C-alpha positions in Angstrom: 29.9 -28.2 -81.6 26.1 -27.2 -81.9 24.6 -25.1 -79.1 21.0 -25.7 -78.4 18.7 -23.1 -77.2 18.3 -22.2 -73.5 15.2 -23.7 -71.8 14.2 -25.2 -68.4 15.1 -28.7 -67.9 13.3 -30.8 -65.3 13.3 -34.5 -64.2 11.1 -36.3 -66.4 8.8 -39.2 -65.2 11.3 -41.6 -67.2 14.1 -40.7 -65.1 16.3 -40.2 -68.0 16.4 -36.4 -68.0 19.1 -34.5 -66.1 18.8 -32.9 -62.7 16.1 -30.1 -62.7 17.8 -26.7 -63.5 17.3 -23.5 -65.4 19.7 -20.6 -66.8 21.9 -23.5 -67.9 23.7 -24.3 -71.1 23.6 -27.5 -73.3 25.7 -28.7 -76.2 25.9 -31.6 -78.5 29.6 -32.8 -78.6 30.3 -35.9 -80.7 27.6 -38.4 -79.8 26.5 -37.1 -76.5 24.4 -34.3 -75.2 25.9 -32.2 -72.2 24.0 -30.0 -69.7 26.1 -27.5 -68.0 25.7 -25.4 -64.7 22.7 -23.4 -64.1 20.4 -22.9 -61.0 18.4 -25.5 -59.3 14.7 -25.1 -58.7 15.5 -23.4 -55.6 17.5 -20.8 -57.2 20.9 -22.1 -56.0 23.7 -22.0 -58.5 25.1 -25.4 -59.6 28.3 -26.1 -61.5 27.6 -29.7 -62.2 27.8 -31.2 -65.9 25.6 -34.0 -66.9 26.0 -36.2 -70.1 23.8 -38.5 -72.1 24.9 -40.7 -75.0 22.8 -40.1 -78.1 22.0 -43.6 -79.4 22.1 -44.8 -83.1 18.4 -44.4 -83.3 18.6 -40.9 -82.1 17.2 -41.6 -78.5 19.1 -40.5 -75.6 20.5 -42.9 -72.8 20.2 -41.8 -69.2 21.9 -38.6 -67.9 24.6 -39.2 -65.6 27.4 -36.9 -64.0 30.1 -36.1 -66.7 33.2 -37.2 -64.9 
C-alpha cells in the first residue's frame, strides 16, 4: 500500500473526482485509488469511502462509493 499526501479534494468539472472533502486520507491499493473519510466543505465529518479504478494507461475511472 502506498500513501498519498493529504490535500483538499473537490469535485472537478469532469465529474470524475470524489465528493468534496478535506482532512481525509487516500491510498492506492492494487489497481484502485481510495479516498477515506474526512470532512465535507461545510465541516461535517464523513465516514464515506470512495474508489476509482486506475486504468492501464494511468488515467482514473469515475469515483463511486466503495461497497
